[in-house]
C-alpha positions as CSV (number, residue, x, y, z in Angstrom):
1,X,43.2,-8.5,-59.4
2,X,42.2,-12.2,-59.5
3,X,39.2,-12.9,-57.2
4,X,38.3,-16.2,-55.7
5,X,35.0,-17.7,-56.6
6,X,32.8,-20.6,-55.6
7,X,34.5,-23.3,-53.5
8,X,37.8,-21.4,-53.5
9,X,36.4,-19.1,-50.8
10,X,36.7,-22.2,-48.5
11,X,40.4,-22.4,-49.4
12,X,40.7,-19.0,-47.7
13,X,38.9,-20.4,-44.7
14,X,41.1,-23.4,-44.5
15,X,44.2,-21.2,-44.9
16,X,43.0,-19.0,-42.0
17,X,42.4,-22.1,-39.8
18,X,45.8,-23.6,-40.5
19,X,47.6,-20.3,-40.1
20,X,45.8,-19.7,-36.7
21,X,46.7,-23.2,-35.5
22,X,50.3,-22.7,-36.7
23,X,50.5,-19.4,-34.8
24,X,49.4,-21.1,-31.6
25,X,51.8,-24.0,-32.0
26,X,54.7,-21.5,-32.8
27,X,54.0,-19.5,-29.7
28,X,53.8,-22.6,-27.5
29,X,57.1,-23.8,-29.1
30,X,58.8,-20.5,-28.3
31,X,57.4,-20.7,-24.7
32,X,58.7,-24.3,-24.3
33,X,62.2,-23.5,-25.6
34,X,62.5,-20.3,-23.6
35,X,61.4,-22.1,-20.4
36,X,63.9,-24.9,-21.0
37,X,66.8,-22.4,-21.4
38,X,65.9,-19.8,-18.8
39,X,64.6,-22.0,-16.1
40,X,67.1,-24.8,-16.5
41,X,64.2,-27.3,-16.4
42,X,64.6,-30.9,-17.4
43,X,64.3,-31.3,-21.1
44,X,60.9,-32.9,-21.9
45,X,61.5,-34.9,-25.1
46,X,57.9,-36.0,-25.7
47,X,56.6,-32.4,-25.5
48,X,59.4,-31.3,-27.8
49,X,58.6,-34.0,-30.4
50,X,54.8,-33.3,-30.2
51,X,55.3,-29.6,-30.6
52,X,57.8,-30.1,-33.5
53,X,55.4,-32.5,-35.3
54,X,52.5,-30.0,-34.8
55,X,54.5,-27.2,-36.3
56,X,55.7,-29.3,-39.2
57,X,52.3,-30.7,-40.1
58,X,50.6,-27.3,-39.8
59,X,53.4,-25.7,-41.9
60,X,52.6,-28.1,-44.8
61,X,48.9,-27.4,-44.5
62,X,49.6,-23.7,-44.3
63,X,51.6,-23.8,-47.5
64,X,49.1,-26.0,-49.3
65,X,46.2,-23.6,-48.7
66,X,48.4,-20.5,-49.1
67,X,49.1,-21.5,-52.7
68,X,45.4,-22.2,-53.3
69,X,44.4,-18.9,-51.8
70,X,47.2,-17.0,-53.8
71,X,48.7,-15.4,-50.7
72,X,52.2,-14.2,-51.4
73,X,54.9,-16.1,-49.5
74,X,56.6,-12.8,-48.5
75,X,53.5,-11.8,-46.5
76,X,53.6,-15.1,-44.6
77,X,57.4,-14.9,-43.9
78,X,57.1,-11.3,-42.6
79,X,54.1,-12.2,-40.5
80,X,55.7,-15.1,-38.8
81,X,59.0,-13.3,-38.3
82,X,57.1,-10.8,-36.3
83,X,55.3,-13.5,-34.3
84,X,58.7,-15.1,-33.5
85,X,60.2,-11.8,-32.6
86,X,57.5,-10.7,-30.3
87,X,57.2,-14.2,-28.9
88,X,60.8,-14.2,-27.9
89,X,60.5,-10.7,-26.4
90,X,57.4,-11.9,-24.5
91,X,59.0,-14.9,-22.9
92,X,62.5,-13.6,-22.4
93,X,62.1,-9.9,-21.4
94,X,58.5,-9.5,-20.2
95,X,57.3,-10.5,-16.7
96,X,55.5,-13.8,-16.5
97,X,52.4,-11.9,-15.2
98,X,52.0,-10.4,-18.7
99,X,53.0,-13.4,-20.9
100,X,49.4,-14.5,-21.3
101,X,48.3,-11.0,-22.3
102,X,50.9,-10.8,-25.1
103,X,50.0,-14.3,-26.3
104,X,46.4,-13.3,-26.6
105,X,47.2,-10.2,-28.5
106,X,49.5,-12.0,-30.9
107,X,46.9,-14.7,-31.6
108,X,43.9,-12.3,-31.9
109,X,45.5,-9.5,-33.8
110,X,47.4,-12.0,-35.9
111,X,44.2,-13.7,-36.9
112,X,42.6,-10.4,-37.9
113,X,45.7,-9.4,-39.9
114,X,45.5,-12.8,-41.8
115,X,41.8,-12.4,-42.5
116,X,42.5,-9.0,-44.1
117,X,45.2,-10.6,-46.3
118,X,42.8,-13.3,-47.4
119,X,39.9,-10.9,-48.0
120,X,42.0,-8.8,-50.3
121,X,41.7,-11.7,-52.6
122,X,37.9,-11.6,-52.4
123,X,37.4,-7.8,-52.8
124,X,39.5,-4.8,-53.3
125,X,37.9,-3.3,-50.2
126,X,38.2,-6.0,-47.5
127,X,36.4,-3.8,-45.0
128,X,33.3,-3.8,-47.2
129,X,33.5,-7.6,-47.8
130,X,33.7,-8.3,-44.1
131,X,30.8,-6.0,-43.3
132,X,32.9,-3.4,-41.5
133,X,30.8,-0.6,-42.7
134,X,28.8,2.1,-40.8
135,X,25.2,1.4,-39.9
136,X,22.3,3.8,-39.7
137,X,21.4,4.9,-36.2
138,X,17.7,4.0,-36.8
139,X,18.9,0.4,-37.2
140,X,20.0,0.4,-33.6
141,X,16.4,-0.8,-32.9
142,X,17.7,-4.2,-34.0
143,X,19.9,-4.2,-30.9
144,X,16.8,-5.5,-29.1
145,X,17.5,-8.9,-30.6
146,X,20.3,-9.1,-28.0
147,X,17.7,-9.3,-25.2
148,X,16.0,-12.3,-27.0
149,X,19.1,-14.3,-26.2
150,X,18.7,-14.1,-22.5
151,X,15.4,-16.1,-22.1
152,X,17.0,-18.9,-24.1
153,X,20.2,-18.7,-22.0
154,X,18.2,-18.8,-18.8
155,X,16.1,-21.7,-20.1
156,X,19.3,-23.6,-20.9
157,X,20.5,-23.0,-17.4
158,X,17.3,-24.3,-15.9
159,X,17.4,-27.3,-18.2
160,X,20.9,-28.1,-17.2
161,X,20.0,-27.8,-13.5
162,X,17.1,-30.2,-14.1
163,X,19.4,-32.7,-15.7
164,X,21.9,-32.4,-13.0
165,X,24.9,-32.6,-15.3
166,X,27.8,-31.1,-13.3
167,X,30.0,-30.5,-16.3
168,X,27.3,-28.3,-17.9
169,X,26.4,-26.4,-14.8
170,X,27.6,-22.8,-14.3
171,X,31.3,-22.9,-13.6
172,X,33.6,-20.2,-12.3
173,X,34.4,-19.3,-15.9
174,X,34.5,-15.5,-15.4
175,X,36.3,-15.8,-12.1
176,X,38.9,-18.1,-13.7
177,X,39.6,-15.3,-16.2
178,X,39.9,-12.8,-13.4
179,X,42.4,-15.0,-11.6
180,X,44.4,-15.7,-14.8
181,X,45.1,-12.0,-15.1
182,X,45.8,-11.5,-11.4
183,X,42.7,-9.4,-10.7
184,X,44.0,-6.7,-13.1
185,X,40.6,-5.3,-14.1
186,X,42.1,-2.7,-16.5
187,X,43.8,-5.4,-18.5
188,X,40.7,-7.6,-18.4
189,X,38.6,-4.7,-19.6
190,X,41.0,-4.0,-22.4
191,X,41.0,-7.7,-23.6
192,X,37.4,-8.6,-22.9
193,X,35.6,-5.4,-23.9
194,X,37.9,-4.1,-26.7
195,X,40.2,-6.8,-28.2
196,X,37.9,-9.8,-27.9
197,X,34.7,-8.2,-29.4
198,X,36.7,-6.7,-32.3
199,X,38.7,-9.8,-33.2
200,X,35.9,-12.3,-32.6
201,X,33.2,-10.4,-34.5
202,X,35.5,-9.9,-37.5
203,X,36.3,-13.6,-37.4
204,X,32.8,-15.0,-36.8
205,X,30.2,-12.4,-37.9
206,X,32.5,-11.0,-40.6
207,X,34.8,-13.7,-42.1
208,X,33.2,-17.1,-41.2
209,X,29.6,-15.9,-41.8
210,X,30.4,-14.6,-45.3
211,X,32.4,-17.7,-46.3
212,X,29.6,-20.1,-45.2
213,X,27.0,-17.8,-46.9
214,X,28.8,-18.1,-50.2
215,X,27.7,-21.7,-50.5
216,X,24.9,-22.2,-48.0
217,X,21.8,-20.4,-46.7
218,X,21.9,-17.5,-44.3
219,X,20.3,-19.6,-41.5
220,X,23.0,-22.3,-41.9
221,X,25.7,-19.6,-41.8
222,X,24.2,-18.2,-38.6
223,X,24.2,-21.6,-36.9
224,X,27.7,-22.6,-38.0
225,X,29.4,-19.4,-37.0
226,X,27.5,-19.3,-33.7
227,X,28.4,-22.9,-32.9
228,X,32.1,-22.3,-33.5
229,X,31.8,-19.1,-31.5
230,X,30.5,-21.2,-28.6
231,X,33.2,-23.8,-29.0
232,X,36.1,-21.4,-28.7
233,X,35.0,-20.6,-25.2
234,X,36.3,-24.1,-24.2
235,X,34.5,-24.3,-20.9
236,X,31.6,-26.8,-21.4
237,X,29.3,-24.6,-19.3
238,X,29.9,-21.6,-21.5
239,X,29.6,-23.2,-25.0
240,X,25.8,-23.3,-25.4
241,X,25.2,-19.8,-23.8
242,X,28.0,-18.3,-26.0
243,X,26.4,-20.0,-29.1
244,X,23.0,-18.6,-28.3
245,X,24.6,-15.2,-27.9
246,X,26.3,-15.8,-31.2
247,X,23.0,-16.3,-32.9
248,X,21.7,-13.0,-31.5
249,X,24.8,-11.2,-32.6
250,X,24.5,-12.7,-36.1
251,X,20.9,-11.5,-36.4
252,X,22.0,-8.0,-35.4
253,X,24.8,-8.1,-37.9
254,X,22.4,-9.1,-40.7
255,X,19.7,-6.6,-39.8
256,X,22.1,-3.7,-39.5
257,X,24.2,-4.9,-42.4
258,X,27.3,-4.1,-40.3
259,X,29.7,-6.0,-38.1
260,X,30.3,-2.8,-36.2
261,X,26.9,-3.2,-34.6
262,X,27.7,-6.7,-33.4
263,X,31.1,-5.5,-32.1
264,X,29.3,-2.8,-30.0
265,X,26.8,-5.2,-28.5
266,X,29.4,-7.9,-27.9
267,X,31.6,-5.3,-26.1
268,X,28.6,-4.2,-23.9
269,X,27.8,-7.8,-23.1
270,X,31.3,-8.5,-21.9
271,X,31.3,-5.2,-19.9
272,X,28.1,-6.3,-18.2
273,X,29.6,-9.8,-17.5
274,X,32.7,-8.2,-16.1
275,X,30.7,-5.9,-13.9
276,X,28.7,-8.8,-12.5
277,X,31.9,-10.8,-11.9
278,X,33.4,-7.8,-10.0
279,X,30.3,-7.5,-7.9
280,X,30.3,-11.2,-7.1
281,X,33.9,-11.2,-6.1
C-alpha cells in the first residue's frame, strides 16, 4: 500500500475539508429543491445560483485533492449517492421536526467515514493512526487536566464582563440548542453526549491533531486543533470557552495516548452542560 508522507498528509486534510463543505452544500441544495417542490414556494433564483456555484466549485476542489490523496473515485460516488438518498428521504418523507437531526447525523457520520478512508492511506490500521486505542486505567489520573480548563473559562467570562462586549457575553447558546430540538432531551442527549463527542474528537484530537503534528510541534498542533474546535461552535460567546476546553482535551489525549479518553471527558462535559441547562429551564 502506498503511504502518504510529508506535506502530502495535508492533501488529506484539504480533501477532508473540501468533502465536508461539499456535503453541507449538497444537503442544503437538496433541502432547497425539496422545499421549492413540496411547498410550492416562489423560486429563489439567487439562492439557486449561489448553491449551484458552491457545489460546482467544491466539486472541483474535492476532485483535485481526491486525486492527490489517492482516494478511489468509486468510494466518493457511493458515499455521495448515500448522502443524496438519505437527504431526499429526510426532506421528503421525514417530519420537519427531525430534519435537523438527520442533517447533523449525515454531516458528522459522513465526516468520520471520510476520515477513515483518508487514514487508510496513512496506515493499514486507521484506528491506530487516529489514536483510537485503549488507554490504561491508571492514566485516568490525567482526566484532572479537564478541571484546569474551568478557571481559565471563568477568568475569560470575568474579563468579557469587565470589557462589556455584548457579543462575547454568555448567550443562550445551550437554550437555543434545546429550542432547536423542540425540548426533546433524549435526542439532545444522543447528539450532544454521544454523536458530537465521538465525531468531534475523531476530527480534532484524532485527525487534525495528527496531521498538524506531522509538520509542526505538539504545542502548535494543540493550539490549532483547539482553535478550530472553538470556531465550529459558531456562537461568539462559545468560541473561546470551547477552545480552552479543546486544549484541555488535547492534553488528556496526549497524556493517555488515546482519543477514547478525550471522547469520554467530552461526553461527560456535554452531559454536565445539558444537566445545567435543564435545571436552568
